[in-house]
N, C-alpha and C positions, 0 to 999 in steps of 0.2 A: 504494500500499499504506500509506503514512503518512497519517494523518488530516489533514484540512485545518486543523483547529485546533491541530495539533502545532507546537511550537516547539523549535528546536535549543537544548538546554540546555547541552550541553558536548561536547567532543571528548576522548576518553580516550587517554592514552599510557601504555604499560607502561614502567617504569623499574626498574633493579635496586635503587636506593636513593633514596627521596624526599629524605632528609636530605642526601645527597651531590649530588643532581642538581637540586634545586628552584631554587637561585639561578641556575645556569647556564641552565636552561630559561627562567626569568623574563627573564633578560637577552636571550636569543635571540629571544623572542617579544614583548618589550615588555610582558609581563603582570606582575602583582604578586601575591604570595601573599595569599589571602584567607581561608584556613582553617589550622587546625592539622592535624597528621597524625591521621587518624581510623582507628581499627582497626574492621574489620567482620568479626567471627568467622564469620558465616553465609556471607559471600562468600569468606572466607579471603584477604583482602587488607587493605592499608593504603592510604588515599587522601588526597590533599590537592588543594585547588583553587587556581587562579590565575585572575585576570581582567584583561582589558585595561582601562585607565582610560577608554577611549572607548566601552566597552560591547561588546556582542556576546556570543557563547557563551563560556562559561568553558573552561578547560583542566582536566582531571582527570589527575593523576599517580597511577598505580596500581602498587603494589609488592606482590609476592607475600608472603604470610604462611605460611611453611612449605612443605614439599615437595609437599603435596597441593593447593596453591593452583592454581586453574584457569589462572593466568597464569605459573606457575613456568617452564614449558618456554620460553615466549616470552621471558621476562626473561633466561633463561640464554643465549639467542641474541642478546641485546643489546636486546630490546624494540623500542619504536617505536609508531607509530600503531596503535591497537587498535580503537576503536569510536566511533560517533556515538551520542549520547543525545538522545532527543526526549521532551519533557514532553507528556503527553496527558491529556485530561479523562476519557476512558472506556477504561480498560486492557482490560477484556474485549472491547470492540468492536474495539480496535486489534489484539488478538491474533487475533480472528476474521478481520479484514481481511488480516492477514499470512499466516495459513494459506490464505486464499482465493487469494493470489498465489503460493502454492507455497513460502513461507518455512517454515523449521523453527523451532519454539519450543524453545530449548535448555534453559531453566530455567523452572519455574513461577514466578509472581509471589511475591516474598518481601520482607519489610521490609528496608530498608537503613539502616545506622547513619548514613551520610553525609547522609541525607535525612530525618532525624527520624522514622524508621519508615515513611515512605511506601514503597510497594512498587515494585520494579523487576522487569523480566523481560528475558530475552535472546533475540534472534531472529537467525537467519542467513538472509539473503536468497538467492535462487537465484543471484545474482551474487557470492555469498560475502562480502557486506558484513555485518559484525557490528553490530547495532543494539540498543541498550539503550532500553527504554521505561520512563519514570518517570511514575507517576501524580502529577497536580498536587496533589491533596488526598488525605488519608488516607481509605481506603475502609473500609466495614464489614468485619467479620472473616469475611466469606464466603470460602470456598475455591473454587478452580477445578477 
């Protein structure tokens, strides 16, 4: 289902408070904070990124912003591992492949504040794995 050219960009973790949990998360993973806290009003979350000094995928800490945040209920239960994010060259082709494997597209592609307006979309696989797809480059303003 995941395109051959896809690369694992980050692993997302839901937390109740980035400000309170970022340093402890960094210590436990050996990663270092590499971004400020970014507010994304379209996704109704705040996020921050950490990276391991030896490379590899980043960690994304995701904090709900308001009661209507899609991660609010998960955070209220303590949060934890939430999603894998793959960067892809062709977002429409990736969505078609996901649908072809029986995955459900949960949200249409939208620009994301954490990625300089590049679009993301959310897919739930038949195995109940939540996958975020991130386009590598900004796309023309075509809608799906």
